[in-house]
N, C-alpha and C positions, 0 to 999 in steps of 0.2 A: 504494499500499500504506500502511496505517495500522495501528499496533499499540496495543493497550490491555492493561493488566495489572490483575489483581484481587489487590491486595496482601493482602486478608484470606484468600485461598485459598492464597497462597504458603507453602511449608513450608521455605524457605531451603535448598533442595538445591544451588543454585548452578550447575546445568547451563546455565542461560541465559547466565551470565557466561562460562563455559568455551566455549560455542559461538559467542557473539556479544558480545564485550566492548565493541564500539563502540556497541552499542544498549542493553545492560543492565549494571547494576551491582548491588551488594548493600549494604544499610544496614550500617554498621559496628557498630551496637548489636545488632541482632537478625537480620541476614542476609537480611531480606526484600528482594525485588526492587525495584530502582529503574529506571524507564524513562528512559534518557538522551535518546532522541529518539523521538517518536511516528511520524515519517515518515522512515525511514532512506533514505539515498541508494541508488541502484541497486546499487552495489558491496557493500552490506551486507544486501540483501534476502534472499538465499539463506540466509545464516547466521542471520538473524532468524527465518525460517520453520523452520529446523532447531531452533533454541532452543525455539520454540513446540511443536514435535512431541515433543521429548524432556522437556519439563517434566512431572515426575511428578504435579503437582497440577492440571495444566491451567489454570494461572493466567494464561497468555499467550494472547491472541487476535489473529490476523492478519485484518485486514479488507482485501479487495481493492477498490480504488476505480477 
């Protein structure tokens, strides 16, 4: 699994951080998503997928590899 984010699409809702704080964070200035790890460990894959599903702006993409 690999994750990419489209920061220009992000609306700073923060759902990703709530669902998967080990994978995502938010910029302190504008709240835009920050990807902490492109390839989460297996224990965080489910929460990263959930974060992508609940993102209101669809700024997170999960790539299965």
